C-alpha positions, 0 to 999 in steps of 0.5 A: 846540444840535445844530441850531445846529452842523448849520446852521452846517456846512451853511451852510459846505458849501453856500456853496461852490456859489453861483450854480451854473451852468445855468438853475437857479441857487442861493445858500445862506446863513444867519444870525439874525433877531430880533423888533423890535416888534408894530405891530398887537396880535392879536385874542384869543379864549379858548375856555373863558375870557375875554380879560384883555389882559395876559400870558397873555392869557386867564383861568384855565379857558381851554383854547385861546388863539386869536390872529389878525391880529397884525403883527410887525416882525423884522430880520436880526441877522446874515446871512452872505454870500452872502445878506446883500445879498439879505435885509437889511432889515425883515420884516413878519409877519402872525401867526395862532396856535392856542395851548394854555393854556400858550401853545404851538402852531402859527402861520402867516401872510404876510410881506413882507421889504423889501430896501433898494434892491432891492424885496421878498420876499413869501410865506407862513410856518408854524411848527409849534411856537411857544412863548411861554413858552420862545421855542422855535420852528421856522419855514418861509418861502417867497416870491418876489421882486417886482421888480428884482434879486429879480424871478423869484427864489424864497426858502425859509427854514428856521429854529429857536430853542432854548428861551431863544433870543431869535433865530431861526437861519435857513438861506436858499435862493434860486433862480432 
């Protein structure tokens, strides 16, 4: 709860300095992203157990759940100006995770964020904590625009979800 308030206050304070003058321009804004679907199921390995292909994915006795090459689609649930037009559109994540038996652990991968009529952001992401039982997570994304209005722009996103949250609250920083 405290982090939600912090991100909202930071967003309000920082959006007043949009596209600061000079060679290094910065735009900051926030919002939420939410899960839509899994388009490619992960390859599951169960250290100390066997895959069972239903939640929690591994048989009893498993001491580590290894998930590789899952593909998920996410989308903005709400974005605040001034970043809304630069981040609107679906996000495709490739997802790799190393989970404990209670499905909590770090995840990482790549992302492509398609912005309608603009091009895409492409980059990598990391989540030092992802909890599939409570939905608690932290995420950091970093990427670059590939063409059009996004060409030569740098994107950094930090986000989190509290236990029980379905959406990830994000703060985005775009510089160029």
